[in-house]
C-alpha positions in Angstrom: -48.9 -40.5 -23.2 -48.0 -44.1 -23.7 -44.5 -43.1 -24.3 -44.3 -41.1 -21.0 -45.7 -44.1 -19.0 -43.2 -46.4 -20.7 -40.4 -43.9 -19.8 -41.5 -44.0 -16.2 -41.4 -47.7 -16.1 -38.2 -47.8 -18.0 -36.4 -45.4 -15.5 -37.3 -47.8 -12.6 -35.5 -50.8 -14.3 -31.8 -51.4 -13.8 -29.8 -50.6 -17.0 -27.8 -53.5 -18.2 -25.9 -51.8 -21.1 -25.4 -48.5 -22.9 -25.2 -47.5 -26.5 -25.2 -44.5 -28.8 -27.9 -43.3 -31.2 -29.4 -40.2 -32.9 -32.9 -38.7 -33.2 -34.2 -37.1 -36.3 -34.9 -33.8 -34.5 -31.2 -33.2 -33.8 -31.2 -33.7 -30.0 -28.5 -35.9 -28.5 -27.5 -37.1 -25.1 -25.4 -39.7 -23.3 -27.2 -42.3 -21.2 -24.9 -44.2 -18.8 -26.4 -46.0 -15.9 -29.5 -43.6 -16.5 -31.9 -43.3 -13.6 -33.8 -40.1 -14.6 -35.7 -39.1 -17.7 -36.5 -35.9 -19.6 -39.2 -36.1 -22.3 -39.6 -33.4 -25.0 -42.9 -32.7 -26.9 -43.1 -30.5 -30.1 -46.6 -29.1 -30.4 -48.3 -26.3 -32.5 -50.2 -23.4 -30.9 -53.3 -25.6 -30.5 -51.4 -28.2 -28.5 -51.3 -30.7 -31.3 -48.1 -32.7 -32.0 -46.3 -31.5 -35.2 -46.2 -34.2 -37.8 -42.9 -35.8 -38.2 -41.7 -34.7 -34.8 -42.9 -37.1 -32.2 -41.9 -36.7 -28.6 -38.2 -37.5 -27.8 -36.5 -38.4 -24.5 -33.2 -38.7 -22.8 -32.1 -40.7 -19.7 -29.1 -39.9 -17.5 -27.7 -40.2 -14.0 -29.6 -38.4 -11.3 -27.8 -35.1 -10.5 -26.3 -34.7 -14.0 -27.1 -31.6 -16.1 -29.0 -31.4 -19.3 -29.7 -28.7 -22.0 -32.3 -29.1 -24.8 -32.5 -26.3 -27.3 -35.6 -26.1 -29.5 -34.9 -27.6 -33.0 -35.7 -25.7 -36.2 -38.9 -27.2 -37.8 -39.5 -26.3 -41.5 -42.8 -24.3 -41.9 -42.9 -23.4 -38.2 -41.6 -20.7 -36.0 -40.5 -21.5 -32.4 -42.8 -19.5 -30.0 -41.6 -20.7 -26.5 -42.4 -23.2 -23.7 -45.9 -24.2 -22.8 -47.2 -23.3 -19.3 -46.0 -25.9 -16.8 -43.1 -27.0 -19.0 -39.8 -28.1 -17.5 -36.9 -25.7 -18.3 -34.7 -26.3 -21.3 -31.6 -26.4 -19.0 -31.8 -28.3 -15.7 -30.7 -31.2 -13.6 -31.8 -34.9 -14.0 -34.1 -36.0 -11.1 -35.8 -39.3 -10.1 -39.0 -37.9 -11.5 -39.8 -37.7 -15.3 -39.6 -34.1 -16.5 -41.5 -32.9 -19.6 -40.3 -30.1 -21.8 -43.1 -28.8 -24.1 -41.9 -26.7 -27.1 -44.6 -24.6 -28.8 -44.3 -23.6 -32.5 -46.5 -21.3 -34.7 -47.2 -22.5 -38.2 -46.0 -20.1 -40.8 -42.8 -18.6 -42.4 -39.7 -18.8 -40.3 -38.6 -15.3 -39.0 -35.1 -14.2 -38.7 -33.1 -12.3 -36.1 -29.9 -10.2 -36.2 -26.9 -10.0 -33.8 -24.6 -7.0 -34.0 -21.2 -7.2 -32.3 -19.7 -3.8 -31.2 -16.1 -3.0 -30.1 -15.8 0.2 -28.1 -13.4 1.9 -25.6 -14.1 3.0 -22.0 -15.8 6.1 -23.4 -18.1 4.3 -25.9 -15.9 5.2 -28.9 -16.0 2.6 -31.7 -12.6 1.0 -32.2 -13.4 -1.1 -35.2 -16.5 -1.6 -37.4 -19.4 -3.7 -35.9 -19.9 -7.3 -37.1 -23.6 -8.1 -38.0 -24.9 -11.7 -38.6 -28.5 -12.8 -39.4 -30.1 -16.3 -38.9 -33.5 -17.9 -38.2 -34.9 -17.2 -34.7 -34.0 -19.9 -32.2 -30.7 -20.6 -34.0 -27.7 -20.4 -31.6 -25.1 -17.7 -32.1 -21.6 -17.1 -30.7 -19.5 -14.0 -30.6 -15.9 -13.5 -29.5 -13.9 -10.3 -28.5 -11.5 -9.1 -31.2 -7.8 -8.5 -30.7 -7.3 -4.7 -31.1 -3.8 -3.2 -31.2 -3.1 -0.8 -28.3 -6.1 -1.9 -26.3 -6.9 -4.7 -23.7 -10.3 -6.4 -23.6 -12.1 -5.5 -20.4 -15.5 -7.2 -20.6 -19.1 -6.9 -21.8 -20.9 -3.6 -21.3 -23.6 -3.8 -18.6 -26.5 -3.6 -21.0 -24.9 -5.9 -23.6 -26.7 -9.0 -24.9 -24.9 -12.3 -23.9 -21.8 -13.2 -25.9 -23.6 -16.4 -26.9 -27.3 -17.3 -27.2 -30.1 -17.7 -29.7 -31.3 -15.4 -32.4 -34.6 -13.7 -31.6 -37.0 -11.3 -33.4 -35.3 -8.0 -33.8 -31.6 -7.1 -33.3 -29.4 -8.1 -30.3 -26.5 -5.8 -29.5 -23.4 -7.5 -28.1 -20.9 -4.8 -26.9 -17.3 -5.5 -25.9 -15.4 -2.8 -23.9 -11.7 -2.3 -24.2 -9.2 -0.3 -22.1 -6.4 1.7 -23.8 -2.9 0.4 -22.9 -0.6 2.7 -20.9 2.0 4.6 -23.0 5.6 3.3 -23.1 7.7 4.9 -20.4 10.4 7.1 -22.0 11.9 8.5 -18.8 14.6 7.1 -16.6 15.2 7.5 -12.9 18.4 7.8 -10.8 18.1 7.3 -7.0 20.8 8.6 -4.6 21.3 7.1 -1.2 23.5 8.4 1.7 24.5 5.6 4.2 27.2 4.9 6.8 29.6 2.0 6.7 26.9 -0.4 8.0 24.5 0.6 5.3 22.3 2.7 7.7 20.6 5.7 6.0 22.1 9.1 7.1 19.8 11.2 4.9 16.6 11.0 3.0 16.9 9.4 -0.4 16.8 11.8 -3.4 15.8 10.9 -6.9 15.9 12.6 -10.3 14.4 11.6 -13.6 15.0 12.5 -17.2 14.6 11.4 -20.7 16.3 8.1 -21.5 19.7 8.7 -23.1 20.2 12.2 -21.6 22.9 13.0 -19.1 22.5 13.0 -15.3 24.9 14.2 -12.5 24.7 13.5 -8.7 26.8 15.1 -5.9 27.4 13.9 -2.3 26.0 15.9 0.6 28.0 17.3 3.5 26.7 15.5 6.6 27.8 16.8 10.0 30.0 14.4 12.0 31.1 12.4 8.9 34.0 12.6 6.5 33.8 13.0 2.7 32.0 9.9 1.3 33.1 7.3 -1.2 30.9 5.3 -3.7 29.7 1.9 -2.5 30.7 -1.2 -4.3 28.3 -1.8 -7.1 27.0 1.8 -7.1 26.0 3.5 -10.3 28.5 6.3 -11.3 27.9 9.8 -10.1 27.5 10.9 -13.7 26.0 9.0 -16.7 23.0 8.7 -18.8 19.3 8.0 -17.9 18.2 4.5 -18.9 15.0 2.5 -18.9 16.2 0.8 -15.7 16.3 2.6 -12.3 19.9 3.4 -11.4 21.1 3.7 -7.7 24.0 5.9 -6.7 25.1 5.1 -3.1 27.5 7.3 -1.1 29.1 5.7 1.9 30.2 8.0 4.8 32.8 7.3 7.6 32.2 8.8 11.0 34.7 11.6 11.8 37.0 10.6 14.7 37.6 13.4 17.2 41.1 13.1 18.9 41.1 12.6 22.7 42.5 15.5 24.7 44.7 14.9 27.7 45.8 17.0 30.7 48.6 16.6 33.3 48.8 17.1 37.0 52.3 17.8 38.5 52.5 17.3 42.3 55.4 19.2 43.8 56.9 18.9 47.3 59.0 22.0 48.5 60.3 23.6 51.7 59.4 27.0 52.9 62.0 28.6 50.6 60.4 26.9 47.6 63.2 24.4 47.1 62.2 20.9 46.0 62.7 18.3 48.7 61.2 15.3 46.8 60.8 14.3 43.2 57.7 15.7 41.6 54.9 13.2 40.8 53.3 13.8 37.4 50.1 12.0 36.2 48.2 12.2 32.9 44.6 11.7 32.2 41.8 12.4 29.7 40.4 15.9 30.1 37.3 15.9 32.2 38.3 12.8 34.3 39.2 13.0 37.9 42.7 13.2 39.5 44.0 12.9 43.1 47.4 13.7 44.7 48.8 12.7 48.0 50.6 14.4 50.8 53.8 12.4 51.3 55.8 11.7 54.4 59.3 13.1 53.8 62.1 12.3 56.2 63.4 15.4 58.0 60.4 17.4 57.1 56.8 18.0 58.3 53.9 19.1 56.1 52.9 22.7 56.8 50.5 23.9 54.2 49.5 24.1 50.5 51.4 26.8 48.6 49.6 30.0 47.6 48.2 29.6 44.1 48.4 25.8 44.3 45.7 23.7 42.5 43.4 21.6 44.6 44.8 18.3 45.8 42.0 16.5 43.8 39.9 17.6 40.9 39.4 17.2 37.2 42.0 17.0 34.4 42.0 20.0 32.1 43.5 20.3 28.6 46.8 21.7 29.9 49.1 21.3 32.9 47.9 21.6 36.5 50.4 22.1 39.4 49.7 21.0 43.0 52.3 22.3 45.5 52.8 20.8 49.0 54.9 23.0 51.4 57.0 21.4 54.1 59.0 22.7 57.1 62.4 21.3 58.0 62.5 19.4 61.4 64.8 20.8 64.1 65.6 17.4 65.5 66.6 14.4 63.4 63.6 12.1 62.9 63.8 8.4 63.2 64.7 6.5 60.1 61.5 5.7 58.1 61.2 3.1 55.3 58.9 3.8 52.3 57.2 1.6 49.7 55.5 2.4 46.4 52.3 1.2 44.7 52.1 1.5 40.9 48.5 1.3 39.6 48.4 0.3 35.9 45.4 0.4 33.4 45.6 -2.0 30.4 43.4 -3.6 27.8 42.9 -7.3 27.2 46.1 -7.4 25.2 48.1 -5.9 28.1 48.5 -2.5 26.3 48.4 0.6 28.4 45.2 2.7 27.9 45.9 5.2 30.7 49.0 6.6 32.4 49.9 4.6 35.5 49.4 6.2 38.9 52.3 5.9 41.3 51.9 6.5 45.1 54.4 6.2 47.9 53.8 5.6 51.6 55.5 4.6 54.9 55.9 0.9 55.1 53.0 -0.5 57.2 50.6 2.3 56.3 47.5 1.7 54.2 47.2 2.3 50.5 44.2 2.3 48.1 44.0 2.3 44.3 41.0 3.2 42.2 39.2 1.6 39.3 39.0 4.5 36.8 36.3 5.4 34.3 38.1 5.4 30.9 36.1 6.6 27.8 35.7 3.8 25.3 36.5 1.0 27.7 34.7 -1.1 30.3 36.4 -2.5 33.4 36.6 -6.3 33.1 38.8 -7.6 36.0 42.0 -7.3 38.1 44.9 -9.1 36.5 45.7 -12.5 37.9 49.2 -11.5 39.0 48.1 -8.1 40.3 48.7 -6.9 43.9 45.6 -6.2 45.9 43.7 -3.1 45.0 44.1 -1.9 48.6 46.5 -3.0 51.4 49.7 -2.0 53.3 52.8 -0.4 51.8 55.7 -2.8 51.8 59.5 -2.2 51.5 59.7 -2.2 47.8 57.3 -1.8 44.8 53.8 -3.2 44.4 52.0 -3.3 41.1 48.1 -3.2 40.8 46.9 -4.0 37.3 43.3 -3.1 36.2 42.2 -4.9 32.9 39.6 -3.3 30.6 37.9 -4.3 27.3 37.0 -1.9 24.5 33.3 -0.7 24.4 31.5 -0.7 21.1 28.8 2.0 21.2 26.5 2.3 18.2 25.9 5.8 17.0 22.5 7.4 18.0 20.5 8.7 15.1 17.6 11.0 15.9 14.9 11.8 13.4 12.8 14.9 13.1 9.3 15.5 11.5 7.8 18.4 9.5 4.0 18.7 9.2 2.7 20.6 6.2 -0.8 22.2 6.4 -2.9 24.0 3.7 -5.5 26.4 5.2 -7.7 29.3 4.1 -7.6 32.7 5.7 -9.8 31.5 8.6 -7.4 28.6 9.4 -9.8 25.9 8.0 -8.1 23.0 6.2 -8.7 23.0 2.5 -6.4 20.0 1.6 -5.2 16.9 3.6 -2.1 17.7 5.6 1.2 16.0 4.8 4.2 14.9 6.8 7.9 14.4 6.0 10.6 12.8 8.2 14.4 13.0 8.2 17.5 12.8 10.3 18.0 15.8 12.7 20.4 18.3 11.0 19.5 17.3 7.5 17.6 19.5 5.0 13.9 19.5 4.3 12.0 21.2 1.5 8.3 22.0 1.0 6.3 23.8 -1.7 2.8 25.3 -1.9 0.3 23.1 -3.8 -2.1 24.2 -6.6 -5.6 23.8 -5.1 -8.7 24.3 -7.2 -10.7 27.3 -6.1 -7.8 28.8 -4.1 -4.8 31.0 -4.6 -1.6 30.7 -2.4 -1.3 33.9 -0.4 1.4 33.7 2.2 3.0 31.6 5.0 1.2 31.6 8.3 2.7 33.9 11.0 3.7 31.0 13.2 4.7 28.7 10.4 8.1 27.1 10.2 10.1 28.0 7.1 9.2 26.3 3.8 12.7 25.0 3.6 14.9 24.3 6.6 16.6 21.7 8.8 15.0 18.8 10.7 15.0 19.4 14.5 14.6 17.2 17.5 11.1 18.6 18.0 8.2 18.5 15.4 7.8 21.6 13.1 4.7 22.8 11.3 4.8 24.5 7.9 1.5 26.3 7.2 0.5 27.6 3.7 -2.3 30.1 3.7 -4.6 30.4 0.6 -7.2 33.0 -0.4 -10.5 32.0 -2.0 -10.4 32.5 -5.8 -12.9 35.3 -6.7 -15.7 34.1 -9.0 -17.3 36.0 -11.9 -20.1 38.2 -10.7 -22.7 36.2 -12.6 -21.5 32.8 -11.3 -22.2 30.9 -8.1 -20.2 28.2 -6.4 -21.2 25.0 -4.6 -18.7 23.2 -2.4 -19.5 19.7 -1.3 -17.7 18.6 1.9 -17.5 15.1 3.5 -16.7 15.1 7.2 -16.9 12.8 10.2 -19.0 13.7 13.3 -16.0 15.5 14.7 -15.7 17.9 11.7 -12.6 16.1 10.3 -12.2 16.0 6.5 -12.7 12.5 5.1 -11.9 13.3 1.5 -11.1 16.4 -0.6 -14.0 18.8 -1.2 -15.7 18.9 -4.6 -16.0 22.4 -5.9 -18.3 23.3 -8.8 -19.1 26.7 -10.4 -22.2 27.5 -12.5 -24.4 30.3 -13.7 -26.6 31.9 -11.1 -30.1 30.2 -11.1 -28.9 27.2 -13.0 -29.6 23.9 -11.2 -27.0 21.8 -9.3 -27.2 18.4 -7.7 -24.9 16.6 -5.2 -24.6 13.0 -4.1 -23.4 11.4 -0.9 -20.5 9.0 -1.3 -19.8 5.6 0.1 -16.6 6.0 2.2 -14.8 2.9 3.4 -14.9 2.6 7.2 -17.7 5.2 7.6 -21.5 5.3 7.5 -23.5 8.3 6.3 -25.3 9.8 9.3 -26.9 13.2 8.4 -26.5 16.5 6.7 -24.8 19.2 8.8 -27.2 21.6 10.4 -25.8 24.5 8.5 -25.5 22.6 5.2 -27.0 24.0 2.0 -29.6 21.8 0.2 -28.2 18.7 -1.6 -30.0 19.9 -4.7 -30.8 23.5 -5.6 -29.8 26.4 -7.8 -26.6 28.3 -7.9 -26.7 31.6 -6.0 -24.3 34.6 -6.1 -21.4 33.7 -3.8 -20.7 30.4 -2.1 -22.9 27.5 -0.9 -21.5 24.7 1.2 -23.2 21.2 1.2 -21.9 19.1 4.1 -22.4 15.3 4.4 -21.6 14.0 7.9 -20.4 10.4 8.4 -20.0 8.2 11.5 -17.0 5.9 11.8 -17.8 2.2 11.8 -17.1 0.0 14.8 -14.3 -2.6 14.8 -16.7 -5.2 13.4 -16.0 -3.9 9.9 -19.5 -2.6 9.1 -19.6 -0.9 5.7 -21.2 2.2 4.5 -25.0 2.1 4.0 -24.5 3.8 0.7 -21.9 1.4 -0.6 -22.9 -0.1 -3.9 -25.8 2.3 -4.5 -24.8 5.9 -4.0 -21.1 5.7 -4.5 -21.2 8.7 -6.9 -19.2 11.9 -6.9 -21.3 14.9 -5.9 -21.8 16.9 -9.0 -23.4 20.2 -10.0 -25.7 20.3 -12.9 -26.4 23.1 -15.4 -24.0 25.5 -17.1 -21.0 25.0 -14.8 -17.3 24.0 -14.5 -16.0 21.4 -12.2 -12.9 22.4 -10.1 -12.5 19.4 -7.8 -9.2 17.6 -7.6 -9.2 13.9 -8.5 -9.4 11.5 -5.5 -11.9 8.8 -6.4 -12.2 6.3 -9.3 -13.5 7.9 -12.4 -16.8 7.5 -14.2 -16.9 6.4 -17.9 -19.9 7.2 -20.0 -21.0 5.3 -23.1 -24.1 5.0 -25.2 -25.6 1.5 -25.5 -27.7 0.1 -28.4 -30.9 1.6 -26.9 -29.4 5.1 -26.6 -29.5 4.9 -22.8 -26.6 6.5 -20.9 -24.6 3.9 -18.8 -21.6 4.2 -16.5 -18.9 1.9 -15.1 -16.4 2.5 -12.4 -12.6 2.2 -13.0 -10.1 1.6 -10.2 -6.9 3.8 -9.9 -7.8 6.3 -12.6 -8.4 10.1 -12.3 -11.9 11.4 -12.1 -13.4 12.1 -15.5 -13.9 15.8 -16.1 -17.4 17.0 -16.5 -18.6 17.2 -20.1 -21.6 18.9 -21.7 -22.1 21.2 -18.7 -22.4 18.6 -16.0 -20.0 16.8 -13.7 -19.2 13.1 -14.1 -20.9 10.6 -11.8 -19.2 7.5 -10.3 -20.5 4.0 -9.8 -18.9 1.5 -7.4 -16.9 -1.3 -8.7 -18.6 -4.7 -8.6 -15.6 -6.8 -9.4 -17.6 -8.4 -12.3 -16.5 -7.4 -15.7 -19.1 -9.3 -17.8 -22.7 -10.5 -17.4 -22.8 -14.1 -16.1 -23.7 -16.2 -19.1 -25.6 -19.5 -18.8 -23.6 -22.5 -19.6 -24.4 -24.0 -23.0 -24.0 -27.8 -23.1 -24.9 -30.6 -25.3 -28.3 -30.8 -26.9 -29.6 -34.3 -26.9 -32.4 -36.1 -28.6 -33.6 -39.7 -29.2 -35.3 -41.3 -32.1 -38.5 -43.0 -31.0 -37.5 -46.3 -29.5 -40.9 -47.4 -28.5 -40.7 -50.8 -30.2 -37.2 -51.4 -28.8 -38.5 -50.6 -25.2 -41.4 -52.8 -25.6 -39.2 -55.6 -26.8 -36.8 -55.1 -23.9 -39.6 -55.1 -21.3 -40.9 -58.4 -22.7 -37.4 -60.1 -22.9 -36.2 -58.7 -19.4 -33.3 -56.8 -20.8 -32.8 -53.3 -22.1 -30.6 -52.0 -24.9 -30.4 -48.2 -25.1 -29.2 -46.6 -28.3 -27.4 -43.3 -28.3 -26.1 -41.0 -30.9 -22.7 -39.4 -31.0 -22.5 -35.9 -29.3 -22.2 -32.9 -31.6 -20.7 -29.6 -30.5 
């Protein structure tokens, strides 16, 4: 008691220096600028101090951590802490804390620690390691390095990796995951692109054993010439390697030649004799043309000839003839002067891109030229030295020049989609639908899937073909399956997970068992959804197999945008499973469950991400637990163990002299 009072007084004094020292009980600590105190008593079961082990104490900065393990005392066995004792591990405070260790007089007992090394399924990978020591003595274990396996963490029911020996045997169990096998296959990816690197067809890929031969061939793509290999492309034939190889075919768009037509304007008298030079124009097929009725001295226009083409229209791919018929005047007409206008169409380099259009008219009469629409070109301006686009004929020739620039039009690529459905004879979905997409005109391919509990029967009547061509409108390929007939003495339980609109949220779980044998199902935690109720027509969640089929339907409600999670997450995230003499037919779609046997022969389980579901063993389906993201139990930190020899005389001397010297022993790991 005197020591505790002195410790309280001592903690209130400023520390002038620090030192190191060691106590006989093996405790050690560092005291630097100490302002808090922890005192340890070592008593027997009657509360009496054990001879040779007086109380010890440490002083440290407030807020620092301390750990004080019970020392081994010959002739005594450590029992535990007395009621009201401070903990063996804690934080230094302004108040004095008392740790009261209680020992039982008698022979020292011993404890055992067995370290096990197992895989995900509880299989032993190497012999256990067993050590024995006095109870209360610290122990430490470490995971071993095992060829072909990667350490994962401690089993859920494992003892800590480090701690103290206790009465009995502690089981420390390290779990390992088997490493993935070495890849022995190679892959060759084939791409089909235009000169700008834009995909023209879906990528295809093939795989094969490393070192074996492969061959790729180019596709025929409508509107494009035969392709060439891109620079840096893998060869079209070669051998598979451990690295992915890419063969790239580059296609050039096929250029369709432009077709032209001509229009020949003829001017004849009533006997069909030419009275003026014919005017011939040329234009791209499909574009407009126009001819003019001329004023010809000594003649008067009468009519268009029988069989003549229209005076204006559209160029064809051949020759068109327009015939104007004139009648000779009976009296000599006055002398008339004529002028001509030549309309030219050129690009920005002054190169002709369309035949010129020549018109003739009486001097002083009006003329008009036209800006034409020329495929592949856009009108830019009238040339600086051009005559006006409209005006009056003059005595002589006028030239009107229209300037165009070439138009660059990117090709238009249109994609099509194909939806693939898998339904039973009643049209109910039995597997999530799929969708593929590709350029219109290219080939698509689909295949029926192998679905547990069902057999492919036929394509639906209104289904698109299994293999075909992408179109500009969506297509649906529907595979129809028939329910697989079960043995007469067996029953089937199908577990469905749907939203409140009846939409499938995950693949059904299908189990088969002997009639009257029990089954049990579980509701799952589904991300983004909350379990709401069982469907009105649902079979019981637990029951017995009956002849025929029973359907258990869990109904979920979609969470709001606030991100609320499933009420079953972390507690019921288990695959529904039948129990009894049965077979599980469900396709994998969730993390698998791994079973193992711990040291107390209690079955445990742990969830693994990105692995197939474990098949049912021993007549019952596997059960899943959610991942916690924690691979080993949190172990308490073990720090330094500090102790002081009795410094009562030193403290008393320090108090009398007004100075304090604190001795400290060197820390031991």
